[in-house]
LUMLOTOR-704369 format. One record per residue (C-alpha): residue number from 1; residue in one letter; chain; y negated, z negated, x negated. Coordinates in Angstrom, 2 decimals, decimal comma, always signed. Example, Ala and Ser with C-alpha at 12.3 -4.5 7.8 and 13.67 -1.06 7.14 Angstrom:
BEGIN
[pt 1 "A" "A" [+4,50 -7,80 -12,30]]
[pt 2 "S" "A" [+1,06 -7,14 -13,67]]
! end
This chain:
BEGIN
[pt 1 "M" "A" [-0,03 -0,06 +0,01]]
[pt 2 "G" "A" [-2,50 -0,90 -2,96]]
[pt 3 "S" "A" [-1,76 +2,24 -4,72]]
[pt 4 "S" "A" [-3,15 +4,12 -1,78]]
[pt 5 "V" "A" [-6,63 +2,66 -1,79]]
[pt 6 "K" "A" [-8,35 +5,06 -3,93]]
[pt 7 "N" "A" [-11,39 +7,43 -3,97]]
[pt 8 "R" "A" [-13,82 +4,69 -2,59]]
[pt 9 "S" "A" [-17,28 +6,13 -1,71]]
[pt 10 "G" "A" [-19,88 +5,98 -4,36]]
[pt 11 "Y" "A" [-23,29 +4,21 -4,00]]
[pt 12 "E" "A" [-25,37 +7,23 -3,80]]
[pt 13 "G" "A" [-28,67 +6,57 -2,42]]
[pt 14 "V" "A" [-28,70 +2,89 -3,13]]
[pt 15 "V" "A" [-30,19 +1,34 -6,11]]
[pt 16 "V" "A" [-30,82 -2,07 -7,93]]
[pt 17 "T" "A" [-34,48 -3,20 -8,97]]
[pt 18 "A" "A" [-36,75 -6,12 -9,56]]
[pt 19 "P" "A" [-34,82 -8,22 -12,19]]
[pt 20 "V" "A" [-36,02 -11,79 -12,18]]
[pt 21 "S" "A" [-35,26 -14,79 -14,29]]
[pt 22 "V" "A" [-36,74 -18,26 -13,70]]
[pt 23 "P" "A" [-36,93 -19,95 -17,15]]
[pt 24 "Y" "A" [-34,38 -22,61 -17,55]]
[pt 25 "E" "A" [-34,60 -26,24 -18,08]]
[pt 26 "R" "A" [-31,99 -28,71 -19,60]]
[pt 27 "Y" "A" [-32,62 -31,06 -16,84]]
[pt 28 "S" "A" [-34,43 -30,95 -13,33]]
[pt 29 "P" "A" [-35,25 -33,49 -10,85]]
[pt 30 "E" "A" [-35,59 -30,45 -8,37]]
[pt 31 "P" "A" [-32,71 -29,35 -5,99]]
[pt 32 "A" "A" [-31,22 -26,11 -6,08]]
[pt 33 "H" "A" [-33,41 -25,03 -3,09]]
[pt 34 "W" "A" [-36,50 -25,43 -5,19]]
[pt 35 "W" "A" [-35,15 -23,17 -7,86]]
[pt 36 "L" "A" [-33,85 -20,52 -5,39]]
[pt 37 "A" "A" [-37,19 -20,43 -3,75]]
[pt 38 "R" "A" [-38,83 -19,85 -7,05]]
[pt 39 "V" "A" [-36,70 -17,01 -7,77]]
[pt 40 "L" "A" [-37,30 -15,38 -4,22]]
[pt 41 "S" "A" [-40,95 -15,90 -4,49]]
[pt 42 "D" "A" [-40,97 -14,16 -8,08]]
[pt 43 "L" "A" [-39,00 -11,24 -6,46]]
[pt 44 "G" "A" [-41,85 -10,81 -3,93]]
[pt 45 "K" "A" [-44,39 -10,91 -6,62]]
[pt 46 "Q" "A" [-42,51 -8,32 -8,75]]
[pt 47 "S" "A" [-41,75 -5,91 -5,89]]
[pt 48 "G" "A" [-44,87 -6,41 -3,68]]
[pt 49 "L" "A" [-42,61 -7,22 -0,84]]
[pt 50 "G" "A" [-43,04 -9,88 +1,72]]
[pt 51 "A" "A" [-40,61 -12,08 +3,67]]
[pt 52 "D" "A" [-40,78 -9,47 +6,67]]
[pt 53 "D" "A" [-39,55 -6,79 +4,26]]
[pt 54 "V" "A" [-36,38 -8,60 +3,36]]
[pt 55 "D" "A" [-33,86 -8,16 +5,96]]
[pt 56 "G" "A" [-30,90 -9,29 +3,89]]
[pt 57 "L" "A" [-29,99 -12,21 +1,77]]
[pt 58 "C" "A" [-27,07 -12,93 -0,70]]
[pt 59 "V" "A" [-26,69 -16,36 -2,31]]
[pt 60 "S" "A" [-24,58 -18,00 -5,15]]
[pt 61 "S" "A" [-24,90 -21,66 -5,76]]
[pt 62 "F" "A" [-22,74 -24,59 -6,69]]
[pt 63 "T" "A" [-25,31 -27,39 -5,97]]
[pt 64 "L" "A" [-26,91 -26,00 -2,86]]
[pt 65 "F" "A" [-24,22 -27,86 -0,89]]
[pt 66 "P" "A" [-24,46 -29,25 +1,92]]
[pt 67 "D" "A" [-26,52 -26,09 +2,69]]
[pt 68 "T" "A" [-25,37 -22,46 +2,49]]
[pt 69 "A" "A" [-27,26 -19,28 +2,62]]
[pt 70 "A" "A" [-27,62 -19,84 +6,40]]
[pt 71 "G" "A" [-29,55 -23,33 +5,75]]
[pt 72 "L" "A" [-31,78 -21,34 +3,30]]
[pt 73 "T" "A" [-33,07 -18,88 +5,97]]
[pt 74 "Q" "A" [-34,74 -22,01 +7,67]]
[pt 75 "H" "A" [-35,98 -23,45 +4,40]]
[pt 76 "F" "A" [-37,38 -20,00 +3,52]]
[pt 77 "G" "A" [-38,90 -18,98 +6,77]]
[pt 78 "L" "A" [-36,47 -15,67 +6,65]]
[pt 79 "T" "A" [-34,96 -14,02 +9,54]]
[pt 80 "P" "A" [-32,59 -11,60 +8,06]]
[pt 81 "R" "A" [-30,17 -9,41 +9,88]]
[pt 82 "W" "A" [-27,51 -9,49 +7,18]]
[pt 83 "L" "A" [-26,45 -12,84 +5,22]]
[pt 84 "D" "A" [-23,75 -13,50 +2,68]]
[pt 85 "H" "A" [-22,74 -16,67 +0,55]]
[pt 86 "V" "A" [-20,61 -15,76 -2,31]]
[pt 87 "P" "A" [-18,87 -18,63 -3,84]]
[pt 88 "T" "A" [-17,42 -16,85 -6,98]]
[pt 89 "G" "A" [-19,20 -18,44 -9,95]]
[pt 90 "G" "A" [-19,19 -16,19 -12,95]]
[pt 91 "A" "A" [-18,22 -13,28 -10,90]]
[pt 92 "S" "A" [-20,97 -13,78 -8,31]]
[pt 93 "G" "A" [-23,69 -11,32 -9,93]]
[pt 94 "V" "A" [-21,29 -8,35 -9,58]]
[pt 95 "I" "A" [-19,79 -9,34 -6,36]]
[pt 96 "T" "A" [-23,21 -9,93 -4,63]]
[pt 97 "L" "A" [-24,09 -6,48 -5,99]]
[pt 98 "R" "A" [-21,21 -4,79 -4,19]]
[pt 99 "R" "A" [-21,68 -6,69 -0,94]]
[pt 100 "A" "A" [-25,51 -5,83 -0,80]]
[pt 101 "A" "A" [-25,17 -2,28 -1,83]]
[pt 102 "R" "A" [-22,67 -1,75 +0,86]]
[pt 103 "A" "A" [-24,84 -3,43 +3,31]]
[pt 104 "V" "A" [-27,73 -1,22 +2,45]]
[pt 105 "Q" "A" [-25,65 +1,90 +2,37]]
[pt 106 "S" "A" [-24,31 +1,31 +5,90]]
[pt 107 "G" "A" [-27,70 +0,57 +7,43]]
[pt 108 "D" "A" [-26,89 -3,16 +8,01]]
[pt 109 "A" "A" [-29,86 -3,96 +5,94]]
[pt 110 "S" "A" [-32,73 -2,33 +4,04]]
[pt 111 "V" "A" [-33,69 -4,70 +1,37]]
[pt 112 "V" "A" [-31,40 -7,58 +0,17]]
[pt 113 "A" "A" [-32,41 -10,13 -2,15]]
[pt 114 "C" "A" [-29,35 -11,28 -4,16]]
[pt 115 "I" "A" [-30,31 -14,82 -5,79]]
[pt 116 "S" "A" [-28,53 -17,37 -7,56]]
[pt 117 "G" "A" [-29,64 -20,87 -9,02]]
[pt 118 "D" "A" [-28,50 -24,37 -9,53]]
[pt 119 "T" "A" [-30,26 -27,36 -10,59]]
[pt 120 "N" "A" [-28,93 -29,86 -13,42]]
[pt 121 "H" "A" [-29,64 -33,53 -12,98]]
[pt 122 "V" "A" [-28,60 -35,87 -15,82]]
[pt 123 "D" "A" [-25,07 -36,54 -14,27]]
[pt 124 "S" "A" [-24,84 -33,55 -11,81]]
[pt 125 "F" "A" [-22,37 -31,51 -14,15]]
[pt 126 "R" "A" [-19,98 -34,41 -14,27]]
[pt 127 "A" "A" [-20,25 -34,93 -10,48]]
[pt 128 "M" "A" [-19,57 -31,35 -9,67]]
[pt 129 "L" "A" [-16,49 -31,39 -11,88]]
[pt 130 "T" "A" [-14,78 -34,19 -9,87]]
[pt 131 "T" "A" [-15,11 -32,01 -6,74]]
[pt 132 "F" "A" [-14,95 -28,38 -8,07]]
[pt 133 "S" "A" [-11,84 -27,64 -6,47]]
[pt 134 "R" "A" [-8,56 -29,16 -4,95]]
[pt 135 "F" "A" [-6,95 -28,75 -8,16]]
[pt 136 "S" "A" [-9,58 -30,72 -9,99]]
[pt 137 "Q" "A" [-9,56 -33,43 -7,49]]
[pt 138 "D" "A" [-6,01 -33,88 -7,30]]
[pt 139 "A" "A" [-4,35 -32,70 -10,52]]
[pt 140 "S" "A" [-6,91 -32,76 -13,31]]
[pt 141 "Y" "A" [-9,75 -35,01 -13,23]]
[pt 142 "P" "A" [-7,70 -38,27 -11,97]]
[pt 143 "Y" "A" [-5,73 -37,71 -15,08]]
[pt 144 "G" "A" [-8,65 -37,53 -17,54]]
[pt 145 "S" "A" [-8,74 -33,81 -17,88]]
[pt 146 "G" "A" [-12,33 -33,30 -16,55]]
[pt 147 "G" "A" [-13,85 -29,84 -16,88]]
[pt 148 "P" "A" [-13,10 -26,25 -18,28]]
[pt 149 "N" "A" [-12,57 -27,39 -21,78]]
[pt 150 "G" "A" [-9,09 -28,18 -21,58]]
[pt 151 "S" "A" [-8,13 -25,04 -19,74]]
[pt 152 "F" "A" [-10,04 -22,85 -22,09]]
[pt 153 "S" "A" [-8,57 -24,58 -25,15]]
[pt 154 "L" "A" [-5,09 -23,60 -23,66]]
[pt 155 "M" "A" [-6,11 -19,86 -22,89]]
[pt 156 "T" "A" [-8,05 -19,75 -26,47]]
[pt 157 "S" "A" [-4,82 -20,98 -28,21]]
[pt 158 "R" "A" [-2,52 -18,66 -26,44]]
[pt 159 "Y" "A" [-4,95 -15,57 -27,07]]
[pt 160 "M" "A" [-5,20 -16,24 -30,70]]
[pt 161 "D" "A" [-1,40 -16,89 -31,09]]
[pt 162 "T" "A" [-0,55 -13,55 -29,28]]
[pt 163 "Y" "A" [-3,09 -10,98 -30,54]]
[pt 164 "G" "A" [-3,86 -12,71 -34,08]]
[pt 165 "V" "A" [-7,55 -13,30 -33,19]]
[pt 166 "K" "A" [-9,25 -15,79 -35,80]]
[pt 167 "R" "A" [-11,98 -18,24 -35,24]]
[pt 168 "E" "A" [-14,22 -16,21 -37,32]]
[pt 169 "D" "A" [-13,99 -13,37 -34,79]]
[pt 170 "F" "A" [-15,18 -15,71 -32,07]]
[pt 171 "G" "A" [-17,94 -17,13 -34,48]]
[pt 172 "K" "A" [-19,16 -13,55 -35,06]]
[pt 173 "L" "A" [-19,65 -13,04 -31,33]]
[pt 174 "C" "A" [-21,47 -16,46 -31,12]]
[pt 175 "V" "A" [-23,74 -15,75 -34,09]]
[pt 176 "A" "A" [-24,66 -12,35 -32,75]]
[pt 177 "Q" "A" [-25,65 -13,78 -29,35]]
[pt 178 "R" "A" [-27,79 -16,26 -31,08]]
[pt 179 "D" "A" [-29,62 -13,52 -33,00]]
[pt 180 "N" "A" [-30,14 -11,75 -29,72]]
[pt 181 "A" "A" [-31,32 -15,03 -28,02]]
[pt 182 "L" "A" [-34,05 -15,35 -30,66]]
[pt 183 "K" "A" [-35,78 -12,31 -29,16]]
[pt 184 "Y" "A" [-35,43 -13,48 -25,66]]
[pt 185 "P" "A" [-38,26 -15,76 -24,45]]
[pt 186 "H" "A" [-36,21 -17,68 -22,11]]
[pt 187 "A" "A" [-33,30 -18,51 -24,22]]
[pt 188 "M" "A" [-32,92 -22,41 -24,59]]
[pt 189 "M" "A" [-31,26 -22,18 -28,08]]
[pt 190 "K" "A" [-34,32 -21,45 -30,39]]
[pt 191 "K" "A" [-32,55 -21,77 -33,98]]
[pt 192 "P" "A" [-30,72 -19,16 -35,78]]
[pt 193 "L" "A" [-26,81 -19,82 -36,05]]
[pt 194 "T" "A" [-24,82 -18,88 -39,11]]
[pt 195 "L" "A" [-21,19 -18,36 -39,36]]
[pt 196 "D" "A" [-21,01 -21,29 -41,67]]
[pt 197 "E" "A" [-22,37 -23,38 -39,18]]
[pt 198 "Y" "A" [-19,93 -22,11 -36,40]]
[pt 199 "M" "A" [-17,05 -22,72 -38,50]]
[pt 200 "S" "A" [-17,87 -26,44 -39,58]]
[pt 201 "A" "A" [-19,14 -27,32 -36,02]]
[pt 202 "R" "A" [-17,57 -30,41 -34,34]]
[pt 203 "L" "A" [-14,32 -29,87 -32,57]]
[pt 204 "I" "A" [-14,32 -30,15 -28,73]]
[pt 205 "A" "A" [-10,94 -29,19 -27,45]]
[pt 206 "D" "A" [-8,76 -27,61 -30,22]]
[pt 207 "P" "A" [-9,45 -24,95 -31,15]]
[pt 208 "I" "A" [-12,92 -24,85 -29,33]]
[pt 209 "V" "A" [-15,81 -26,13 -31,33]]
[pt 210 "L" "A" [-19,36 -26,94 -30,07]]
[pt 211 "Y" "A" [-20,54 -23,50 -30,25]]
[pt 212 "D" "A" [-17,94 -22,05 -28,25]]
[pt 213 "C" "A" [-19,34 -23,97 -25,28]]
[pt 214 "V" "A" [-22,26 -23,34 -22,92]]
[pt 215 "M" "A" [-24,99 -25,95 -22,36]]
[pt 216 "P" "A" [-25,22 -26,79 -18,55]]
[pt 217 "C" "A" [-28,84 -26,54 -17,36]]
[pt 218 "A" "A" [-31,07 -25,50 -14,36]]
[pt 219 "G" "A" [-32,47 -22,15 -13,47]]
[pt 220 "A" "A" [-32,23 -19,15 -11,31]]
[pt 221 "E" "A" [-31,69 -15,44 -11,34]]
[pt 222 "G" "A" [-32,28 -12,63 -9,10]]
[pt 223 "Y" "A" [-32,66 -8,92 -8,21]]
[pt 224 "L" "A" [-33,19 -6,69 -5,14]]
[pt 225 "V" "A" [-30,99 -3,92 -3,77]]
[pt 226 "M" "A" [-32,45 -1,23 -1,63]]
[pt 227 "R" "A" [-32,41 +2,58 -0,83]]
[pt 228 "E" "A" [-33,70 +4,86 -3,70]]
[pt 229 "E" "A" [-36,46 +6,27 -1,22]]
[pt 230 "D" "A" [-37,74 +2,76 -0,79]]
[pt 231 "A" "A" [-37,79 +1,99 -4,48]]
[pt 232 "R" "A" [-39,76 +5,05 -5,09]]
[pt 233 "A" "A" [-42,21 +4,21 -2,06]]
[pt 234 "Q" "A" [-42,89 +0,75 -3,81]]
[pt 235 "N" "A" [-43,22 +2,35 -7,25]]
[pt 236 "L" "A" [-40,61 +0,29 -8,58]]
[pt 237 "P" "A" [-38,30 +1,18 -11,64]]
[pt 238 "Y" "A" [-34,56 +1,05 -10,59]]
[pt 239 "A" "A" [-31,09 +1,48 -11,88]]
[pt 240 "H" "A" [-28,42 +3,34 -10,06]]
[pt 241 "I" "A" [-25,03 +1,91 -9,29]]
[pt 242 "L" "A" [-22,21 +3,93 -10,54]]
[pt 243 "S" "A" [-19,29 +1,94 -10,40]]
[pt 244 "T" "A" [-17,76 -1,43 -9,41]]
[pt 245 "V" "A" [-14,53 -3,38 -9,09]]
[pt 246 "E" "A" [-13,40 -6,70 -7,98]]
[pt 247 "R" "A" [-10,15 -8,59 -8,19]]
[pt 248 "H" "A" [-8,98 -12,16 -7,25]]
[pt 249 "N" "A" [-5,92 -14,09 -8,62]]
[pt 250 "S" "A" [-4,84 -11,37 -10,76]]
[pt 251 "Y" "A" [-1,55 -11,69 -12,84]]
[pt 252 "P" "A" [-0,55 -14,91 -11,23]]
[pt 253 "D" "A" [+2,72 -14,89 -12,95]]
[pt 254 "D" "A" [+1,28 -15,08 -16,48]]
[pt 255 "P" "A" [+1,93 -18,44 -17,87]]
[pt 256 "V" "A" [-1,10 -18,72 -19,55]]
[pt 257 "Q" "A" [-4,04 -16,26 -18,78]]
[pt 258 "I" "A" [-4,59 -13,66 -21,56]]
[pt 259 "R" "A" [-5,73 -10,80 -19,33]]
[pt 260 "G" "A" [-7,97 -10,51 -16,15]]
[pt 261 "G" "A" [-8,35 -8,37 -13,10]]
[pt 262 "W" "A" [-10,38 -5,67 -14,91]]
[pt 263 "A" "A" [-7,21 -4,35 -16,32]]
[pt 264 "L" "A" [-5,67 -3,68 -12,98]]
[pt 265 "D" "A" [-8,68 -1,43 -11,89]]
[pt 266 "K" "A" [-9,86 -0,01 -15,31]]
[pt 267 "D" "A" [-8,96 +3,68 -14,72]]
[pt 268 "E" "A" [-10,61 +3,82 -11,18]]
[pt 269 "F" "A" [-13,61 +1,83 -12,55]]
[pt 270 "W" "A" [-14,43 +4,54 -15,14]]
[pt 271 "S" "A" [-13,30 +7,64 -12,85]]
[pt 272 "M" "A" [-15,80 +6,46 -10,26]]
[pt 273 "A" "A" [-18,69 +5,87 -12,87]]
[pt 274 "G" "A" [-17,99 +9,55 -14,10]]
[pt 275 "I" "A" [-18,42 +8,31 -17,78]]
[pt 276 "G" "A" [-16,05 +6,62 -20,33]]
[pt 277 "P" "A" [-16,48 +3,52 -22,49]]
[pt 278 "G" "A" [-17,93 +5,40 -25,43]]
[pt 279 "D" "A" [-20,84 +6,49 -23,21]]
[pt 280 "V" "A" [-21,81 +2,71 -22,74]]
[pt 281 "D" "A" [-25,14 +1,65 -24,46]]
[pt 282 "L" "A" [-24,69 -2,18 -23,83]]
[pt 283 "L" "A" [-22,34 -4,59 -22,49]]
[pt 284 "Q" "A" [-23,04 -7,84 -20,67]]
[pt 285 "T" "A" [-19,87 -10,03 -20,34]]
[pt 286 "Y" "A" [-19,63 -13,42 -18,69]]
[pt 287 "D" "A" [-19,29 -15,78 -21,85]]
[pt 288 "D" "A" [-18,59 -19,37 -20,92]]
[pt 289 "Y" "A" [-16,30 -19,15 -23,91]]
[pt 290 "P" "A" [-16,06 -16,47 -26,36]]
[pt 291 "V" "A" [-12,39 -15,68 -25,60]]
[pt 292 "I" "A" [-13,42 -14,56 -22,21]]
[pt 293 "S" "A" [-15,88 -12,21 -23,83]]
[pt 294 "A" "A" [-13,16 -10,58 -26,06]]
[pt 295 "M" "A" [-10,65 -10,45 -23,00]]
[pt 296 "Q" "A" [-13,31 -8,45 -21,03]]
[pt 297 "M" "A" [-13,86 -6,11 -23,98]]
[pt 298 "E" "A" [-10,04 -5,35 -24,18]]
[pt 299 "D" "A" [-9,31 -5,22 -20,41]]
[pt 300 "L" "A" [-12,45 -2,88 -19,65]]
[pt 301 "G" "A" [-11,09 -0,36 -22,15]]
[pt 302 "F" "A" [-13,63 -0,78 -25,00]]
[pt 303 "C" "A" [-10,72 -1,21 -27,37]]
[pt 304 "E" "A" [-6,87 -1,59 -26,95]]
[pt 305 "K" "A" [-5,25 -4,74 -25,94]]
[pt 306 "G" "A" [-4,57 -6,64 -29,07]]
[pt 307 "S" "A" [-7,23 -4,71 -31,13]]
[pt 308 "V" "A" [-10,29 -6,99 -30,40]]
[pt 309 "S" "A" [-10,19 -8,49 -33,98]]
[pt 310 "E" "A" [-10,76 -5,15 -35,61]]
[pt 311 "F" "A" [-13,42 -4,32 -32,85]]
[pt 312 "I" "A" [-15,26 -7,25 -33,42]]
[pt 313 "R" "A" [-15,21 -6,93 -37,29]]
[pt 314 "S" "A" [-16,36 -3,25 -36,95]]
[pt 315 "N" "A" [-19,58 -3,96 -34,83]]
[pt 316 "T" "A" [-22,71 -6,04 -34,99]]
[pt 317 "F" "A" [-23,12 -6,84 -31,33]]
[pt 318 "T" "A" [-26,91 -7,19 -31,63]]
[pt 319 "Y" "A" [-29,41 -5,53 -29,52]]
[pt 320 "D" "A" [-30,45 -3,33 -32,49]]
[pt 321 "G" "A" [-27,08 -2,72 -33,99]]
[pt 322 "T" "A" [-23,79 -1,34 -33,00]]
[pt 323 "F" "A" [-22,24 -2,15 -29,69]]
[pt 324 "P" "A" [-24,94 -4,37 -28,23]]
[pt 325 "H" "A" [-23,50 -7,10 -26,28]]
[pt 326 "N" "A" [-25,04 -9,96 -24,28]]
[pt 327 "T" "A" [-28,56 -8,82 -25,27]]
[pt 328 "S" "A" [-30,41 -11,86 -24,05]]
[pt 329 "G" "A" [-28,03 -14,30 -25,84]]
[pt 330 "G" "A" [-25,59 -14,77 -23,02]]
[pt 331 "Q" "A" [-24,87 -18,25 -21,40]]
[pt 332 "L" "A" [-23,70 -19,36 -25,06]]
[pt 333 "S" "A" [-27,44 -19,27 -26,24]]
[pt 334 "V" "A" [-29,54 -18,94 -23,03]]
[pt 335 "G" "A" [-27,76 -21,86 -21,22]]
[pt 336 "Q" "A" [-25,69 -21,95 -18,17]]
[pt 337 "A" "A" [-27,60 -22,60 -14,92]]
[pt 338 "G" "A" [-24,49 -22,94 -12,80]]
[pt 339 "A" "A" [-23,68 -20,07 -10,72]]
[pt 340 "A" "A" [-26,75 -18,33 -12,02]]
[pt 341 "G" "A" [-24,76 -17,83 -15,11]]
[pt 342 "G" "A" [-22,91 -15,08 -13,12]]
[pt 343 "F" "A" [-26,07 -13,31 -12,54]]
[pt 344 "L" "A" [-27,47 -13,68 -16,24]]
[pt 345 "G" "A" [-25,96 -10,49 -17,62]]
[pt 346 "L" "A" [-26,47 -8,40 -14,48]]
[pt 347 "V" "A" [-30,07 -9,11 -14,39]]
[pt 348 "E" "A" [-30,38 -8,62 -17,93]]
[pt 349 "A" "A" [-28,73 -5,10 -17,74]]
[pt 350 "I" "A" [-31,35 -4,24 -14,96]]
[pt 351 "R" "A" [-34,18 -5,29 -17,21]]
[pt 352 "Q" "A" [-32,67 -3,19 -20,08]]
[pt 353 "L" "A" [-32,33 +0,07 -18,03]]
[pt 354 "T" "A" [-35,86 -0,46 -16,08]]
[pt 355 "G" "A" [-38,01 -0,99 -19,13]]
[pt 356 "G" "A" [-38,41 -4,78 -18,48]]
[pt 357 "A" "A" [-36,62 -5,79 -21,95]]
[pt 358 "E" "A" [-39,35 -6,48 -24,52]]
[pt 359 "Q" "A" [-38,30 -7,72 -28,08]]
[pt 360 "N" "A" [-34,65 -7,26 -27,38]]
[pt 361 "A" "A" [-34,81 -3,83 -25,82]]
[pt 362 "V" "A" [-31,72 -1,56 -26,70]]
[pt 363 "P" "A" [-33,43 +1,71 -27,82]]
[pt 364 "D" "A" [-32,82 +4,50 -25,39]]
[pt 365 "A" "A" [-30,22 +2,80 -23,23]]
[pt 366 "Q" "A" [-28,94 +4,92 -20,56]]
[pt 367 "Y" "A" [-25,74 +3,10 -19,17]]
[pt 368 "A" "A" [-24,87 -0,67 -19,00]]
[pt 369 "A" "A" [-21,67 -2,21 -17,96]]
[pt 370 "V" "A" [-21,54 -5,75 -16,65]]
[pt 371 "S" "A" [-18,64 -8,00 -16,02]]
[pt 372 "G" "A" [-17,83 -11,22 -14,41]]
[pt 373 "F" "A" [-15,25 -14,05 -14,45]]
[pt 374 "G" "A" [-15,38 -17,24 -12,37]]
[pt 375 "I" "A" [-13,75 -20,10 -10,60]]
[pt 376 "I" "A" [-11,62 -21,90 -13,09]]
[pt 377 "N" "A" [-9,18 -23,63 -10,47]]
[pt 378 "F" "A" [-6,79 -25,33 -13,04]]
[pt 379 "D" "A" [-5,42 -23,14 -15,58]]
[pt 380 "R" "A" [-6,97 -19,89 -15,08]]
[pt 381 "G" "A" [-10,12 -17,97 -13,73]]
[pt 382 "L" "A" [-9,40 -16,58 -10,25]]
[pt 383 "C" "A" [-12,52 -14,08 -9,72]]
[pt 384 "S" "A" [-13,27 -11,03 -11,94]]
[pt 385 "G" "A" [-15,64 -8,03 -11,40]]
[pt 386 "A" "A" [-17,33 -5,34 -13,23]]
[pt 387 "A" "A" [-20,36 -2,60 -12,68]]
[pt 388 "I" "A" [-21,78 +0,39 -14,31]]
[pt 389 "L" "A" [-25,36 +0,80 -13,97]]
[pt 390 "G" "A" [-27,35 +3,90 -15,11]]
[pt 391 "R" "A" [-30,95 +4,52 -15,99]]
[pt 392 "T" "A" [-33,00 +6,67 -13,44]]
! end
């Protein structure tokens, strides 16, 4: 049955525009609602559109509870005719893009604001871990394994043992992202990182060290999806949506996760886009740990499975070098603002293709790939997605 679901309709006539990042803060006394309101306000300022022009709203947030996207409509004074709340964490950027694009394409909405944001109080990250999932409530946190470090320690060890990846390989990705972050004004990490510093960093959960981990913070990200003709009427620079894929609970029989849903849909992904991996000018991966970035590079087809070490050693991954990757610095250097971490790479890709990137702009970028990964239930991430965007 699944093999017959092919030749999906494209996204002709639908575009993405107005990338907005609300500067992150390590801690914030404000609720998630405040951060989401800021990004929505900034979307209006950048696009010149008002509340009456936005008839679709798509939201992703962990700390918005007990509210949802529905509750926000009253807070924000919106009366949308299309609404969605996407609880897919690090895959939420791509998945909200997919939902919003189809809503605009079908005529269910004309302009969809896709927003994501979370707060970070002094103890909110620990509190969130205790109730993140039924697995964490019943089988993880009560026994002292709180948070994703233990899960990713297992995944990273298995990945290294299976494919011969070295800590130096992961370290190179982290160092390159820090170099990129130094050119991105909103990055929270402001100091250069060397490979020696990475290799000698404090151990967190073997083999994961300090610089393999993201820093929780507060912040928000957003963008708009609309018809191409409407973007032109507003004189907004935009990018085309060439291809998207999405999967959940992929390869459930793998004892330890070493591949994701991208591998299941790789051929359709590139066929729909009409380009190949070699045509892409920059890649934005979800990077809560570097092993996941490496996995995405392989499973999306940028290198063969098991050859990521050679691929890493052959490229610089800086915005001005070979194979630009996570050009804002990614979560490892910008920070992880909860569910907004799933938007970070997509918003940066839109910036790169619409002339919004400044010191970290990739020269003459025409195509950007974005991938997401989210919701660590216990031993694996359940949600994955990817998109190809093209310059006008």
